[in-house]
C-alpha angles and dihedrals in degrees: 000000000000134000095271115127111210135212098253094205142269122290119254101196140189127208114281132164119255108224088202091121104231111049119216115210112244090193088222095292111169117242129198115195126194121187130208129188137013137001088270091060090050090050088050090055091053085055092047093051091051090051093049098043089047088056098051102266120135126218131224136191098225128058089218088067097049134102088192127036117192125187113201105204149193126222100197099098127039091216091061091052091053090047093051092051091049091050092048089051090052093047095051087065086077088075089085088070094028110036093177094055117140118211123195139181115206138178134029098341090051089051094048098044101035093125094045104044095077086061100037096039108018089167094067113107100190135035116184129175127215095266096052101064094109089063096049097103089052093045091050089056089055098054117102124087093024141024117267122216136187118167102145115142110228114200093204099048112115097143091237111169095036117105110215112232101238099156111206134312143111097274132054134182119218119192107217099176139015131211131013139253099189099088096198105195096243098042127098096187100098089051094052103031099033131223124330122283125170123221114238110265093230089058091048092049090050091052092049091050091051090049092049091049090051089056105269109149094177127048124193117199114214136203138136089247095009098181093059088073114135131158113176107301092347111103128190091259094049090048089055091055092048092050089049090057092060109110114249100023109123100169136028126192130169136197143232114004120182112234092223091061102037102116137190092255092060094048092049090048088053090052096044103041111072094203091062108095119233093239130101132188103206112174110214097170093190143013094215120093091209090055093043089055093048088051090049091228097155099231139069128237088254092054091048091051091050090051090051090051092049093049090053092047093050097039110034114205095020117159116226127202129175149177123247129189120197126190097034119159112302097001106162125196088260092052089051093047090053091057091049089051093051091050090050092048100045095038099206118210090229139345142201105229125200140175111222115267114187113236119204115244099025124120090251093054091050100040112019134058122245089220105150107105113242092242091054091048091051094046091053093045091052091048096052091045089055090048095049091046090057093045093047090051093050093046091051093048084066088071096060110124093011124121113229130184110242127198103212115226101177148301118324123232090237128063130226118218090344093303132106113278128205135216131212141138135268120227087262089059094252116149109240127191118200144163123271171258103106150116135228109277097030116132107214136172114244128188110215114231103164137015139192127189089275109024142044119213125201152139128259116258106234126210 
């Protein structure tokens, strides 16, 4: 997978109470919300929808129908920021038909570019950071003659008491912690999402219970360094066991753990609790010790390899995925070759692959030199993409003839034997396309008959 950051989709909300104390009337104003970035951004959009609906705002599926257009953004990649500003410029053209249109940029990009947005996007009416979502209805009421901004980082904000508006479906994301204390040298997240704070476990279990009652069979726990979760005596491993005890939850995933904090207790919990899926996203970033030190990752390549071996010992058949950055400051050809060697040795099932993009305000931008030429970054990126495509294909070929349990998520774009096909995921996180009939939320056995680098194809096992 490349460094593109997608639009994750528009929210399709249902009414939910806000929990923000003093409601602000939205007067039925119609809101269109577009989400960019990662699963945490999508989870934040579900939170935003709940806050807005609880304050009297309506939601629409098309920007042409909206009185308020909000873009919920990510700040990890420079390309994504340029894309969002371009999209905002395009959308503000709707003011010809809707002169009173309010246009806002929310989330990590809003936090990072608060000082620049008035110059780069002077048509934007509202700039709101990740810790100010509770105040969004109030802030929207203040837009008009001048732009409104709130990007204060609030150490205590965990959005407890607000029920995210997830709608219905077989999968649900639950944010268990916000912020990050790691301060990796290339990463902007601690500066735009603040320091770590864990959501109280009773709040999380209540969210999981509501999601399960609404039909969610699979729950994914989210956090920037999700395995650093701790609230009083409740560790991450203990939280996993408590979530598994919620009736109706058939599968549990979590992302993304930090290798330096993945302990034996968590691995043993994954092995012992049947609801915990045998899949693990474990970002390595580089196979070079010199690069890992520059990145301030807190582990060596040898320690990472030992962790992988232990995970595979404790959880046989586990699928491993990762993140890799090439072209980071000072990366030599030898550093790069060490990353390639680690990828070839570990043989990840899949990987998110990036070329380094300097982010203003990070430790790397302030203290290191972005000295790898762009053409070298691109060459290295293309090479690791080709390598991972081959490895992913070979890993998936190992599933031929095997029967896997698939949680159906919906109709597939393709058809099998002229009939509607369905897609879902195996416990290992593999995307599987199979024949029908079926409904989202069904757990069905599928015998794998073909495989690409990204998808398994198979037939339902009858009887």
